[in-house]
mmCIF entry with sequence, helices, sheets and N, C-alpha, C, O atoms, coordinates in Angstrom:
data_MODEL
# 
_entry.id   MODEL 
# 
_entity.id                         1 
_entity.type                       polymer 
_entity.pdbx_number_of_molecules   1 
# 
_entity_poly.entity_id                      1 
_entity_poly.type                           'polypeptide(L)' 
_entity_poly.nstd_linkage                   no 
_entity_poly.nstd_monomer                   no 
_entity_poly.pdbx_seq_one_letter_code       MMGHAGFVLASYGAAIIVLAALIGWILIDQRIQRQALQELESRGIRRRSETKMDNPS 
_entity_poly.pdbx_seq_one_letter_code_can   MMGHAGFVLASYGAAIIVLAALIGWILIDQRIQRQALQELESRGIRRRSETKMDNPS 
_entity_poly.pdbx_strand_id                 A 
# 
loop_
_entity_poly_seq.entity_id 
_entity_poly_seq.num 
_entity_poly_seq.mon_id 
_entity_poly_seq.hetero 
1 1  MET n 
1 2  MET n 
1 3  GLY n 
1 4  HIS n 
1 5  ALA n 
1 6  GLY n 
1 7  PHE n 
1 8  VAL n 
1 9  LEU n 
1 10 ALA n 
1 11 SER n 
1 12 TYR n 
1 13 GLY n 
1 14 ALA n 
1 15 ALA n 
1 16 ILE n 
1 17 ILE n 
1 18 VAL n 
1 19 LEU n 
1 20 ALA n 
1 21 ALA n 
1 22 LEU n 
1 23 ILE n 
1 24 GLY n 
1 25 TRP n 
1 26 ILE n 
1 27 LEU n 
1 28 ILE n 
1 29 ASP n 
1 30 GLN n 
1 31 ARG n 
1 32 ILE n 
1 33 GLN n 
1 34 ARG n 
1 35 GLN n 
1 36 ALA n 
1 37 LEU n 
1 38 GLN n 
1 39 GLU n 
1 40 LEU n 
1 41 GLU n 
1 42 SER n 
1 43 ARG n 
1 44 GLY n 
1 45 ILE n 
1 46 ARG n 
1 47 ARG n 
1 48 ARG n 
1 49 SER n 
1 50 GLU n 
1 51 THR n 
1 52 LYS n 
1 53 MET n 
1 54 ASP n 
1 55 ASN n 
1 56 PRO n 
1 57 SER n 
# 
_struct_asym.id          A 
_struct_asym.entity_id   1 
# 
loop_
_struct_conf.conf_type_id 
_struct_conf.id 
_struct_conf.pdbx_PDB_helix_id 
_struct_conf.beg_label_comp_id 
_struct_conf.beg_label_asym_id 
_struct_conf.beg_label_seq_id 
_struct_conf.pdbx_beg_PDB_ins_code 
_struct_conf.end_label_comp_id 
_struct_conf.end_label_asym_id 
_struct_conf.end_label_seq_id 
_struct_conf.pdbx_end_PDB_ins_code 
_struct_conf.beg_auth_comp_id 
_struct_conf.beg_auth_asym_id 
_struct_conf.beg_auth_seq_id 
_struct_conf.end_auth_comp_id 
_struct_conf.end_auth_asym_id 
_struct_conf.end_auth_seq_id 
_struct_conf.pdbx_PDB_helix_class 
_struct_conf.details 
_struct_conf.pdbx_PDB_helix_length 
HELX_P HELX_P1 AA1 MET A 2 ? HIS A 4  ? MET A 2 HIS A 4  5 ? 3  
HELX_P HELX_P2 AA2 ALA A 5 ? SER A 42 ? ALA A 5 SER A 42 1 ? 38 
# 
_struct_conf_type.id          HELX_P 
_struct_conf_type.criteria    ? 
_struct_conf_type.reference   ? 
# 
loop_
_atom_site.group_PDB 
_atom_site.id 
_atom_site.type_symbol 
_atom_site.label_atom_id 
_atom_site.label_alt_id 
_atom_site.label_comp_id 
_atom_site.label_asym_id 
_atom_site.label_entity_id 
_atom_site.label_seq_id 
_atom_site.pdbx_PDB_ins_code 
_atom_site.Cartn_x 
_atom_site.Cartn_y 
_atom_site.Cartn_z 
_atom_site.occupancy 
_atom_site.B_iso_or_equiv 
_atom_site.pdbx_formal_charge 
_atom_site.auth_seq_id 
_atom_site.auth_comp_id 
_atom_site.auth_asym_id 
_atom_site.auth_atom_id 
_atom_site.pdbx_PDB_model_num 
ATOM 1   N N  . MET A 1 1  ? 1.927   -40.891 -11.937 1.00 0.00 ? 1  MET A N  1 
ATOM 2   C CA . MET A 1 1  ? 0.964   -39.867 -11.674 1.00 0.00 ? 1  MET A CA 1 
ATOM 3   C C  . MET A 1 1  ? -0.456  -40.391 -11.791 1.00 0.00 ? 1  MET A C  1 
ATOM 4   O O  . MET A 1 1  ? -1.340  -39.939 -11.065 1.00 0.00 ? 1  MET A O  1 
ATOM 5   N N  . MET A 1 2  ? -0.688  -41.326 -12.682 1.00 0.00 ? 2  MET A N  1 
ATOM 6   C CA . MET A 1 2  ? -2.082  -41.820 -12.931 1.00 0.00 ? 2  MET A CA 1 
ATOM 7   C C  . MET A 1 2  ? -2.616  -42.496 -11.679 1.00 0.00 ? 2  MET A C  1 
ATOM 8   O O  . MET A 1 2  ? -3.827  -42.469 -11.461 1.00 0.00 ? 2  MET A O  1 
ATOM 9   N N  . GLY A 1 3  ? -1.765  -43.110 -10.830 1.00 0.00 ? 3  GLY A N  1 
ATOM 10  C CA . GLY A 1 3  ? -2.295  -43.733 -9.621  1.00 0.00 ? 3  GLY A CA 1 
ATOM 11  C C  . GLY A 1 3  ? -2.719  -42.721 -8.562  1.00 0.00 ? 3  GLY A C  1 
ATOM 12  O O  . GLY A 1 3  ? -3.519  -43.034 -7.680  1.00 0.00 ? 3  GLY A O  1 
ATOM 13  N N  . HIS A 1 4  ? -2.206  -41.564 -8.648  1.00 0.00 ? 4  HIS A N  1 
ATOM 14  C CA . HIS A 1 4  ? -2.506  -40.507 -7.641  1.00 0.00 ? 4  HIS A CA 1 
ATOM 15  C C  . HIS A 1 4  ? -3.439  -39.448 -8.187  1.00 0.00 ? 4  HIS A C  1 
ATOM 16  O O  . HIS A 1 4  ? -3.734  -38.483 -7.483  1.00 0.00 ? 4  HIS A O  1 
ATOM 17  N N  . ALA A 1 5  ? -3.893  -39.582 -9.357  1.00 0.00 ? 5  ALA A N  1 
ATOM 18  C CA . ALA A 1 5  ? -4.722  -38.530 -10.006 1.00 0.00 ? 5  ALA A CA 1 
ATOM 19  C C  . ALA A 1 5  ? -5.977  -38.276 -9.212  1.00 0.00 ? 5  ALA A C  1 
ATOM 20  O O  . ALA A 1 5  ? -6.379  -37.123 -9.054  1.00 0.00 ? 5  ALA A O  1 
ATOM 21  N N  . GLY A 1 6  ? -6.620  -39.332 -8.698  1.00 0.00 ? 6  GLY A N  1 
ATOM 22  C CA . GLY A 1 6  ? -7.825  -39.102 -7.901  1.00 0.00 ? 6  GLY A CA 1 
ATOM 23  C C  . GLY A 1 6  ? -7.605  -38.292 -6.639  1.00 0.00 ? 6  GLY A C  1 
ATOM 24  O O  . GLY A 1 6  ? -8.402  -37.427 -6.276  1.00 0.00 ? 6  GLY A O  1 
ATOM 25  N N  . PHE A 1 7  ? -6.468  -38.609 -5.967  1.00 0.00 ? 7  PHE A N  1 
ATOM 26  C CA . PHE A 1 7  ? -6.124  -37.881 -4.760  1.00 0.00 ? 7  PHE A CA 1 
ATOM 27  C C  . PHE A 1 7  ? -5.793  -36.436 -5.084  1.00 0.00 ? 7  PHE A C  1 
ATOM 28  O O  . PHE A 1 7  ? -6.225  -35.545 -4.353  1.00 0.00 ? 7  PHE A O  1 
ATOM 29  N N  . VAL A 1 8  ? -5.062  -36.169 -6.122  1.00 0.00 ? 8  VAL A N  1 
ATOM 30  C CA . VAL A 1 8  ? -4.698  -34.813 -6.505  1.00 0.00 ? 8  VAL A CA 1 
ATOM 31  C C  . VAL A 1 8  ? -5.941  -34.008 -6.870  1.00 0.00 ? 8  VAL A C  1 
ATOM 32  O O  . VAL A 1 8  ? -6.123  -32.879 -6.414  1.00 0.00 ? 8  VAL A O  1 
ATOM 33  N N  . LEU A 1 9  ? -6.801  -34.612 -7.707  1.00 0.00 ? 9  LEU A N  1 
ATOM 34  C CA . LEU A 1 9  ? -8.018  -33.911 -8.102  1.00 0.00 ? 9  LEU A CA 1 
ATOM 35  C C  . LEU A 1 9  ? -8.942  -33.628 -6.877  1.00 0.00 ? 9  LEU A C  1 
ATOM 36  O O  . LEU A 1 9  ? -9.541  -32.558 -6.770  1.00 0.00 ? 9  LEU A O  1 
ATOM 37  N N  . ALA A 1 10 ? -9.030  -34.611 -5.978  1.00 0.00 ? 10 ALA A N  1 
ATOM 38  C CA . ALA A 1 10 ? -9.846  -34.385 -4.781  1.00 0.00 ? 10 ALA A CA 1 
ATOM 39  C C  . ALA A 1 10 ? -9.271  -33.287 -3.913  1.00 0.00 ? 10 ALA A C  1 
ATOM 40  O O  . ALA A 1 10 ? -10.018 -32.503 -3.327  1.00 0.00 ? 10 ALA A O  1 
ATOM 41  N N  . SER A 1 11 ? -7.957  -33.220 -3.823  1.00 0.00 ? 11 SER A N  1 
ATOM 42  C CA . SER A 1 11 ? -7.295  -32.175 -3.056  1.00 0.00 ? 11 SER A CA 1 
ATOM 43  C C  . SER A 1 11 ? -7.538  -30.799 -3.684  1.00 0.00 ? 11 SER A C  1 
ATOM 44  O O  . SER A 1 11 ? -7.856  -29.853 -2.964  1.00 0.00 ? 11 SER A O  1 
ATOM 45  N N  . TYR A 1 12 ? -7.400  -30.668 -4.971  1.00 0.00 ? 12 TYR A N  1 
ATOM 46  C CA . TYR A 1 12 ? -7.658  -29.412 -5.652  1.00 0.00 ? 12 TYR A CA 1 
ATOM 47  C C  . TYR A 1 12 ? -9.145  -29.045 -5.457  1.00 0.00 ? 12 TYR A C  1 
ATOM 48  O O  . TYR A 1 12 ? -9.467  -27.890 -5.177  1.00 0.00 ? 12 TYR A O  1 
ATOM 49  N N  . GLY A 1 13 ? -10.030 -30.013 -5.604  1.00 0.00 ? 13 GLY A N  1 
ATOM 50  C CA . GLY A 1 13 ? -11.452 -29.750 -5.400  1.00 0.00 ? 13 GLY A CA 1 
ATOM 51  C C  . GLY A 1 13 ? -11.775 -29.225 -4.030  1.00 0.00 ? 13 GLY A C  1 
ATOM 52  O O  . GLY A 1 13 ? -12.531 -28.266 -3.876  1.00 0.00 ? 13 GLY A O  1 
ATOM 53  N N  . ALA A 1 14 ? -11.180 -29.876 -3.007  1.00 0.00 ? 14 ALA A N  1 
ATOM 54  C CA . ALA A 1 14 ? -11.399 -29.480 -1.611  1.00 0.00 ? 14 ALA A CA 1 
ATOM 55  C C  . ALA A 1 14 ? -10.859 -28.062 -1.407  1.00 0.00 ? 14 ALA A C  1 
ATOM 56  O O  . ALA A 1 14 ? -11.500 -27.240 -0.752  1.00 0.00 ? 14 ALA A O  1 
ATOM 57  N N  . ALA A 1 15 ? -9.687  -27.781 -1.967  1.00 0.00 ? 15 ALA A N  1 
ATOM 58  C CA . ALA A 1 15 ? -9.127  -26.437 -1.789  1.00 0.00 ? 15 ALA A CA 1 
ATOM 59  C C  . ALA A 1 15 ? -10.008 -25.388 -2.454  1.00 0.00 ? 15 ALA A C  1 
ATOM 60  O O  . ALA A 1 15 ? -10.222 -24.313 -1.895  1.00 0.00 ? 15 ALA A O  1 
ATOM 61  N N  . ILE A 1 16 ? -10.511 -25.688 -3.626  1.00 0.00 ? 16 ILE A N  1 
ATOM 62  C CA . ILE A 1 16 ? -11.417 -24.731 -4.338  1.00 0.00 ? 16 ILE A CA 1 
ATOM 63  C C  . ILE A 1 16 ? -12.658 -24.500 -3.508  1.00 0.00 ? 16 ILE A C  1 
ATOM 64  O O  . ILE A 1 16 ? -13.085 -23.358 -3.339  1.00 0.00 ? 16 ILE A O  1 
ATOM 65  N N  . ILE A 1 17 ? -13.239 -25.550 -2.993  1.00 0.00 ? 17 ILE A N  1 
ATOM 66  C CA . ILE A 1 17 ? -14.434 -25.376 -2.144  1.00 0.00 ? 17 ILE A CA 1 
ATOM 67  C C  . ILE A 1 17 ? -14.158 -24.558 -0.866  1.00 0.00 ? 17 ILE A C  1 
ATOM 68  O O  . ILE A 1 17 ? -14.953 -23.692 -0.500  1.00 0.00 ? 17 ILE A O  1 
ATOM 69  N N  . VAL A 1 18 ? -13.070 -24.828 -0.216  1.00 0.00 ? 18 VAL A N  1 
ATOM 70  C CA . VAL A 1 18 ? -12.701 -24.037 0.987   1.00 0.00 ? 18 VAL A CA 1 
ATOM 71  C C  . VAL A 1 18 ? -12.490 -22.565 0.588   1.00 0.00 ? 18 VAL A C  1 
ATOM 72  O O  . VAL A 1 18 ? -13.023 -21.684 1.263   1.00 0.00 ? 18 VAL A O  1 
ATOM 73  N N  . LEU A 1 19 ? -11.760 -22.277 -0.446  1.00 0.00 ? 19 LEU A N  1 
ATOM 74  C CA . LEU A 1 19 ? -11.512 -20.901 -0.849  1.00 0.00 ? 19 LEU A CA 1 
ATOM 75  C C  . LEU A 1 19 ? -12.799 -20.213 -1.247  1.00 0.00 ? 19 LEU A C  1 
ATOM 76  O O  . LEU A 1 19 ? -12.992 -19.051 -0.888  1.00 0.00 ? 19 LEU A O  1 
ATOM 77  N N  . ALA A 1 20 ? -13.690 -20.870 -1.970  1.00 0.00 ? 20 ALA A N  1 
ATOM 78  C CA . ALA A 1 20 ? -14.988 -20.292 -2.366  1.00 0.00 ? 20 ALA A CA 1 
ATOM 79  C C  . ALA A 1 20 ? -15.806 -20.001 -1.115  1.00 0.00 ? 20 ALA A C  1 
ATOM 80  O O  . ALA A 1 20 ? -16.461 -18.961 -1.050  1.00 0.00 ? 20 ALA A O  1 
ATOM 81  N N  . ALA A 1 21 ? -15.790 -20.869 -0.138  1.00 0.00 ? 21 ALA A N  1 
ATOM 82  C CA . ALA A 1 21 ? -16.523 -20.641 1.117   1.00 0.00 ? 21 ALA A CA 1 
ATOM 83  C C  . ALA A 1 21 ? -15.965 -19.464 1.895   1.00 0.00 ? 21 ALA A C  1 
ATOM 84  O O  . ALA A 1 21 ? -16.724 -18.680 2.463   1.00 0.00 ? 21 ALA A O  1 
ATOM 85  N N  . LEU A 1 22 ? -14.662 -19.334 1.927   1.00 0.00 ? 22 LEU A N  1 
ATOM 86  C CA . LEU A 1 22 ? -14.061 -18.187 2.653   1.00 0.00 ? 22 LEU A CA 1 
ATOM 87  C C  . LEU A 1 22 ? -14.339 -16.901 1.934   1.00 0.00 ? 22 LEU A C  1 
ATOM 88  O O  . LEU A 1 22 ? -14.601 -15.894 2.592   1.00 0.00 ? 22 LEU A O  1 
ATOM 89  N N  . ILE A 1 23 ? -14.296 -16.869 0.601   1.00 0.00 ? 23 ILE A N  1 
ATOM 90  C CA . ILE A 1 23 ? -14.613 -15.623 -0.140  1.00 0.00 ? 23 ILE A CA 1 
ATOM 91  C C  . ILE A 1 23 ? -16.101 -15.288 0.082   1.00 0.00 ? 23 ILE A C  1 
ATOM 92  O O  . ILE A 1 23 ? -16.441 -14.121 0.275   1.00 0.00 ? 23 ILE A O  1 
ATOM 93  N N  . GLY A 1 24 ? -16.987 -16.293 0.058   1.00 0.00 ? 24 GLY A N  1 
ATOM 94  C CA . GLY A 1 24 ? -18.385 -15.987 0.278   1.00 0.00 ? 24 GLY A CA 1 
ATOM 95  C C  . GLY A 1 24 ? -18.619 -15.472 1.694   1.00 0.00 ? 24 GLY A C  1 
ATOM 96  O O  . GLY A 1 24 ? -19.402 -14.541 1.884   1.00 0.00 ? 24 GLY A O  1 
ATOM 97  N N  . TRP A 1 25 ? -17.962 -16.054 2.682   1.00 0.00 ? 25 TRP A N  1 
ATOM 98  C CA . TRP A 1 25 ? -18.084 -15.567 4.063   1.00 0.00 ? 25 TRP A CA 1 
ATOM 99  C C  . TRP A 1 25 ? -17.635 -14.130 4.188   1.00 0.00 ? 25 TRP A C  1 
ATOM 100 O O  . TRP A 1 25 ? -18.270 -13.332 4.877   1.00 0.00 ? 25 TRP A O  1 
ATOM 101 N N  . ILE A 1 26 ? -16.528 -13.792 3.517   1.00 0.00 ? 26 ILE A N  1 
ATOM 102 C CA . ILE A 1 26 ? -15.983 -12.413 3.611   1.00 0.00 ? 26 ILE A CA 1 
ATOM 103 C C  . ILE A 1 26 ? -16.980 -11.440 2.932   1.00 0.00 ? 26 ILE A C  1 
ATOM 104 O O  . ILE A 1 26 ? -17.210 -10.351 3.458   1.00 0.00 ? 26 ILE A O  1 
ATOM 105 N N  . LEU A 1 27 ? -17.554 -11.798 1.819   1.00 0.00 ? 27 LEU A N  1 
ATOM 106 C CA . LEU A 1 27 ? -18.487 -10.921 1.126   1.00 0.00 ? 27 LEU A CA 1 
ATOM 107 C C  . LEU A 1 27 ? -19.774 -10.754 1.950   1.00 0.00 ? 27 LEU A C  1 
ATOM 108 O O  . LEU A 1 27 ? -20.308 -9.647  2.021   1.00 0.00 ? 27 LEU A O  1 
ATOM 109 N N  . ILE A 1 28 ? -20.258 -11.779 2.545   1.00 0.00 ? 28 ILE A N  1 
ATOM 110 C CA . ILE A 1 28 ? -21.463 -11.696 3.364   1.00 0.00 ? 28 ILE A CA 1 
ATOM 111 C C  . ILE A 1 28 ? -21.199 -10.840 4.616   1.00 0.00 ? 28 ILE A C  1 
ATOM 112 O O  . ILE A 1 28 ? -22.023 -10.007 4.991   1.00 0.00 ? 28 ILE A O  1 
ATOM 113 N N  . ASP A 1 29 ? -20.024 -11.060 5.261   1.00 0.00 ? 29 ASP A N  1 
ATOM 114 C CA . ASP A 1 29 ? -19.678 -10.278 6.449   1.00 0.00 ? 29 ASP A CA 1 
ATOM 115 C C  . ASP A 1 29 ? -19.499 -8.833  6.078   1.00 0.00 ? 29 ASP A C  1 
ATOM 116 O O  . ASP A 1 29 ? -19.885 -7.956  6.851   1.00 0.00 ? 29 ASP A O  1 
ATOM 117 N N  . GLN A 1 30 ? -18.913 -8.534  4.895   1.00 0.00 ? 30 GLN A N  1 
ATOM 118 C CA . GLN A 1 30 ? -18.732 -7.153  4.449   1.00 0.00 ? 30 GLN A CA 1 
ATOM 119 C C  . GLN A 1 30 ? -20.072 -6.472  4.343   1.00 0.00 ? 30 GLN A C  1 
ATOM 120 O O  . GLN A 1 30 ? -20.225 -5.334  4.786   1.00 0.00 ? 30 GLN A O  1 
ATOM 121 N N  . ARG A 1 31 ? -21.039 -7.140  3.769   1.00 0.00 ? 31 ARG A N  1 
ATOM 122 C CA . ARG A 1 31 ? -22.384 -6.579  3.564   1.00 0.00 ? 31 ARG A CA 1 
ATOM 123 C C  . ARG A 1 31 ? -23.012 -6.305  4.981   1.00 0.00 ? 31 ARG A C  1 
ATOM 124 O O  . ARG A 1 31 ? -23.624 -5.259  5.193   1.00 0.00 ? 31 ARG A O  1 
ATOM 125 N N  . ILE A 1 32 ? -22.856 -7.214  5.886   1.00 0.00 ? 32 ILE A N  1 
ATOM 126 C CA . ILE A 1 32 ? -23.432 -7.048  7.260   1.00 0.00 ? 32 ILE A CA 1 
ATOM 127 C C  . ILE A 1 32 ? -22.759 -5.848  7.976   1.00 0.00 ? 32 ILE A C  1 
ATOM 128 O O  . ILE A 1 32 ? -23.439 -5.045  8.615   1.00 0.00 ? 32 ILE A O  1 
ATOM 129 N N  . GLN A 1 33 ? -21.454 -5.740  7.863   1.00 0.00 ? 33 GLN A N  1 
ATOM 130 C CA . GLN A 1 33 ? -20.766 -4.683  8.496   1.00 0.00 ? 33 GLN A CA 1 
ATOM 131 C C  . GLN A 1 33 ? -21.058 -3.308  7.902   1.00 0.00 ? 33 GLN A C  1 
ATOM 132 O O  . GLN A 1 33 ? -21.108 -2.311  8.623   1.00 0.00 ? 33 GLN A O  1 
ATOM 133 N N  . ARG A 1 34 ? -21.247 -3.260  6.616   1.00 0.00 ? 34 ARG A N  1 
ATOM 134 C CA . ARG A 1 34 ? -21.661 -1.979  5.970   1.00 0.00 ? 34 ARG A CA 1 
ATOM 135 C C  . ARG A 1 34 ? -23.053 -1.595  6.395   1.00 0.00 ? 34 ARG A C  1 
ATOM 136 O O  . ARG A 1 34 ? -23.310 -0.416  6.634   1.00 0.00 ? 34 ARG A O  1 
ATOM 137 N N  . GLN A 1 35 ? -23.952 -2.531  6.499   1.00 0.00 ? 35 GLN A N  1 
ATOM 138 C CA . GLN A 1 35 ? -25.318 -2.237  6.970   1.00 0.00 ? 35 GLN A CA 1 
ATOM 139 C C  . GLN A 1 35 ? -25.289 -1.762  8.408   1.00 0.00 ? 35 GLN A C  1 
ATOM 140 O O  . GLN A 1 35 ? -26.020 -0.835  8.757   1.00 0.00 ? 35 GLN A O  1 
ATOM 141 N N  . ALA A 1 36 ? -24.482 -2.355  9.239   1.00 0.00 ? 36 ALA A N  1 
ATOM 142 C CA . ALA A 1 36 ? -24.409 -1.940  10.623  1.00 0.00 ? 36 ALA A CA 1 
ATOM 143 C C  . ALA A 1 36 ? -23.804 -0.526  10.744  1.00 0.00 ? 36 ALA A C  1 
ATOM 144 O O  . ALA A 1 36 ? -24.246 0.268   11.574  1.00 0.00 ? 36 ALA A O  1 
ATOM 145 N N  . LEU A 1 37 ? -22.812 -0.225  9.928   1.00 0.00 ? 37 LEU A N  1 
ATOM 146 C CA . LEU A 1 37 ? -22.232 1.088   9.913   1.00 0.00 ? 37 LEU A CA 1 
ATOM 147 C C  . LEU A 1 37 ? -23.210 2.142   9.401   1.00 0.00 ? 37 LEU A C  1 
ATOM 148 O O  . LEU A 1 37 ? -23.245 3.257   9.920   1.00 0.00 ? 37 LEU A O  1 
ATOM 149 N N  . GLN A 1 38 ? -23.997 1.802   8.400   1.00 0.00 ? 38 GLN A N  1 
ATOM 150 C CA . GLN A 1 38 ? -25.007 2.688   7.901   1.00 0.00 ? 38 GLN A CA 1 
ATOM 151 C C  . GLN A 1 38 ? -26.049 2.963   8.941   1.00 0.00 ? 38 GLN A C  1 
ATOM 152 O O  . GLN A 1 38 ? -26.474 4.108   9.098   1.00 0.00 ? 38 GLN A O  1 
ATOM 153 N N  . GLU A 1 39 ? -26.471 1.958   9.651   1.00 0.00 ? 39 GLU A N  1 
ATOM 154 C CA . GLU A 1 39 ? -27.475 2.151   10.719  1.00 0.00 ? 39 GLU A CA 1 
ATOM 155 C C  . GLU A 1 39 ? -26.913 3.056   11.778  1.00 0.00 ? 39 GLU A C  1 
ATOM 156 O O  . GLU A 1 39 ? -27.607 3.973   12.218  1.00 0.00 ? 39 GLU A O  1 
ATOM 157 N N  . LEU A 1 40 ? -25.692 2.846   12.209  1.00 0.00 ? 40 LEU A N  1 
ATOM 158 C CA . LEU A 1 40 ? -25.114 3.730   13.272  1.00 0.00 ? 40 LEU A CA 1 
ATOM 159 C C  . LEU A 1 40 ? -25.023 5.159   12.788  1.00 0.00 ? 40 LEU A C  1 
ATOM 160 O O  . LEU A 1 40 ? -25.357 6.085   13.527  1.00 0.00 ? 40 LEU A O  1 
ATOM 161 N N  . GLU A 1 41 ? -24.571 5.359   11.547  1.00 0.00 ? 41 GLU A N  1 
ATOM 162 C CA . GLU A 1 41 ? -24.472 6.717   11.013  1.00 0.00 ? 41 GLU A CA 1 
ATOM 163 C C  . GLU A 1 41 ? -25.821 7.379   10.879  1.00 0.00 ? 41 GLU A C  1 
ATOM 164 O O  . GLU A 1 41 ? -25.946 8.585   11.090  1.00 0.00 ? 41 GLU A O  1 
ATOM 165 N N  . SER A 1 42 ? -26.854 6.590   10.522  1.00 0.00 ? 42 SER A N  1 
ATOM 166 C CA . SER A 1 42 ? -28.185 7.197   10.413  1.00 0.00 ? 42 SER A CA 1 
ATOM 167 C C  . SER A 1 42 ? -28.748 7.593   11.742  1.00 0.00 ? 42 SER A C  1 
ATOM 168 O O  . SER A 1 42 ? -29.609 8.469   11.820  1.00 0.00 ? 42 SER A O  1 
ATOM 169 N N  . ARG A 1 43 ? -28.257 6.937   12.832  1.00 0.00 ? 43 ARG A N  1 
ATOM 170 C CA . ARG A 1 43 ? -28.689 7.341   14.185  1.00 0.00 ? 43 ARG A CA 1 
ATOM 171 C C  . ARG A 1 43 ? -27.856 8.447   14.759  1.00 0.00 ? 43 ARG A C  1 
ATOM 172 O O  . ARG A 1 43 ? -28.060 8.858   15.901  1.00 0.00 ? 43 ARG A O  1 
ATOM 173 N N  . GLY A 1 44 ? -26.899 8.945   13.965  1.00 0.00 ? 44 GLY A N  1 
ATOM 174 C CA . GLY A 1 44 ? -26.082 10.082  14.379  1.00 0.00 ? 44 GLY A CA 1 
ATOM 175 C C  . GLY A 1 44 ? -24.777 9.709   15.079  1.00 0.00 ? 44 GLY A C  1 
ATOM 176 O O  . GLY A 1 44 ? -24.062 10.572  15.588  1.00 0.00 ? 44 GLY A O  1 
ATOM 177 N N  . ILE A 1 45 ? -24.487 8.441   15.094  1.00 0.00 ? 45 ILE A N  1 
ATOM 178 C CA . ILE A 1 45 ? -23.194 8.005   15.708  1.00 0.00 ? 45 ILE A CA 1 
ATOM 179 C C  . ILE A 1 45 ? -22.126 8.060   14.641  1.00 0.00 ? 45 ILE A C  1 
ATOM 180 O O  . ILE A 1 45 ? -22.246 7.444   13.582  1.00 0.00 ? 45 ILE A O  1 
ATOM 181 N N  . ARG A 1 46 ? -21.091 8.798   14.936  1.00 0.00 ? 46 ARG A N  1 
ATOM 182 C CA . ARG A 1 46 ? -20.037 8.965   13.892  1.00 0.00 ? 46 ARG A CA 1 
ATOM 183 C C  . ARG A 1 46 ? -18.786 8.188   14.287  1.00 0.00 ? 46 ARG A C  1 
ATOM 184 O O  . ARG A 1 46 ? -18.659 7.733   15.424  1.00 0.00 ? 46 ARG A O  1 
ATOM 185 N N  . ARG A 1 47 ? -17.871 8.042   13.344  1.00 0.00 ? 47 ARG A N  1 
ATOM 186 C CA . ARG A 1 47 ? -16.627 7.333   13.583  1.00 0.00 ? 47 ARG A CA 1 
ATOM 187 C C  . ARG A 1 47 ? -15.694 8.231   14.370  1.00 0.00 ? 47 ARG A C  1 
ATOM 188 O O  . ARG A 1 47 ? -15.670 9.447   14.183  1.00 0.00 ? 47 ARG A O  1 
ATOM 189 N N  . ARG A 1 48 ? -14.936 7.620   15.242  1.00 0.00 ? 48 ARG A N  1 
ATOM 190 C CA . ARG A 1 48 ? -13.925 8.305   16.022  1.00 0.00 ? 48 ARG A CA 1 
ATOM 191 C C  . ARG A 1 48 ? -12.823 8.888   15.167  1.00 0.00 ? 48 ARG A C  1 
ATOM 192 O O  . ARG A 1 48 ? -12.207 9.889   15.532  1.00 0.00 ? 48 ARG A O  1 
ATOM 193 N N  . SER A 1 49 ? -12.571 8.257   14.014  1.00 0.00 ? 49 SER A N  1 
ATOM 194 C CA . SER A 1 49 ? -11.508 8.699   13.127  1.00 0.00 ? 49 SER A CA 1 
ATOM 195 C C  . SER A 1 49 ? -11.856 9.981   12.436  1.00 0.00 ? 49 SER A C  1 
ATOM 196 O O  . SER A 1 49 ? -10.972 10.629  11.876  1.00 0.00 ? 49 SER A O  1 
ATOM 197 N N  . GLU A 1 50 ? -13.165 10.395  12.449  1.00 0.00 ? 50 GLU A N  1 
ATOM 198 C CA . GLU A 1 50 ? -13.634 11.624  11.836  1.00 0.00 ? 50 GLU A CA 1 
ATOM 199 C C  . GLU A 1 50 ? -13.223 12.794  12.716  1.00 0.00 ? 50 GLU A C  1 
ATOM 200 O O  . GLU A 1 50 ? -13.590 12.862  13.889  1.00 0.00 ? 50 GLU A O  1 
ATOM 201 N N  . THR A 1 51 ? -12.439 13.735  12.124  1.00 0.00 ? 51 THR A N  1 
ATOM 202 C CA . THR A 1 51 ? -12.029 14.918  12.898  1.00 0.00 ? 51 THR A CA 1 
ATOM 203 C C  . THR A 1 51 ? -13.013 16.017  12.711  1.00 0.00 ? 51 THR A C  1 
ATOM 204 O O  . THR A 1 51 ? -13.886 15.913  11.849  1.00 0.00 ? 51 THR A O  1 
ATOM 205 N N  . LYS A 1 52 ? -12.913 17.089  13.492  1.00 0.00 ? 52 LYS A N  1 
ATOM 206 C CA . LYS A 1 52 ? -13.803 18.205  13.347  1.00 0.00 ? 52 LYS A CA 1 
ATOM 207 C C  . LYS A 1 52 ? -13.701 18.876  12.005  1.00 0.00 ? 52 LYS A C  1 
ATOM 208 O O  . LYS A 1 52 ? -14.669 19.459  11.516  1.00 0.00 ? 52 LYS A O  1 
ATOM 209 N N  . MET A 1 53 ? -12.523 18.794  11.401  1.00 0.00 ? 53 MET A N  1 
ATOM 210 C CA . MET A 1 53 ? -12.287 19.403  10.090  1.00 0.00 ? 53 MET A CA 1 
ATOM 211 C C  . MET A 1 53 ? -12.992 18.602  9.011   1.00 0.00 ? 53 MET A C  1 
ATOM 212 O O  . MET A 1 53 ? -13.446 19.160  8.012   1.00 0.00 ? 53 MET A O  1 
ATOM 213 N N  . ASP A 1 54 ? -13.085 17.283  9.214   1.00 0.00 ? 54 ASP A N  1 
ATOM 214 C CA . ASP A 1 54 ? -13.764 16.445  8.236   1.00 0.00 ? 54 ASP A CA 1 
ATOM 215 C C  . ASP A 1 54 ? -15.281 16.654  8.302   1.00 0.00 ? 54 ASP A C  1 
ATOM 216 O O  . ASP A 1 54 ? -15.969 16.550  7.286   1.00 0.00 ? 54 ASP A O  1 
ATOM 217 N N  . ASN A 1 55 ? -15.791 16.945  9.480   1.00 0.00 ? 55 ASN A N  1 
ATOM 218 C CA . ASN A 1 55 ? -17.259 17.055  9.675   1.00 0.00 ? 55 ASN A CA 1 
ATOM 219 C C  . ASN A 1 55 ? -17.562 18.377  10.334  1.00 0.00 ? 55 ASN A C  1 
ATOM 220 O O  . ASN A 1 55 ? -17.522 18.466  11.561  1.00 0.00 ? 55 ASN A O  1 
ATOM 221 N N  . PRO A 1 56 ? -17.860 19.399  9.577   1.00 0.00 ? 56 PRO A N  1 
ATOM 222 C CA . PRO A 1 56 ? -18.037 20.769  10.156  1.00 0.00 ? 56 PRO A CA 1 
ATOM 223 C C  . PRO A 1 56 ? -19.318 20.906  10.996  1.00 0.00 ? 56 PRO A C  1 
ATOM 224 O O  . PRO A 1 56 ? -19.487 21.923  11.669  1.00 0.00 ? 56 PRO A O  1 
ATOM 225 N N  . SER A 1 57 ? -20.208 19.933  10.979  1.00 0.00 ? 57 SER A N  1 
ATOM 226 C CA . SER A 1 57 ? -21.455 20.111  11.718  1.00 0.00 ? 57 SER A CA 1 
ATOM 227 C C  . SER A 1 57 ? -21.356 19.761  13.155  1.00 0.00 ? 57 SER A C  1 
ATOM 228 O O  . SER A 1 57 ? -22.341 19.868  13.885  1.00 0.00 ? 57 SER A O  1 
# 
């Protein structure tokens, strides 16, 4: 195992970096999508999934 420790540690490090980047990308995209939805709703555009019973106005 000692001969391969560098490879194993580098592999774990690369995997951690990739996972952290993916999680960061998801969180940033979530924030962007929520802002876009808020902007649409503030302009009066509603979701198609909203029924007349959900939104009496």
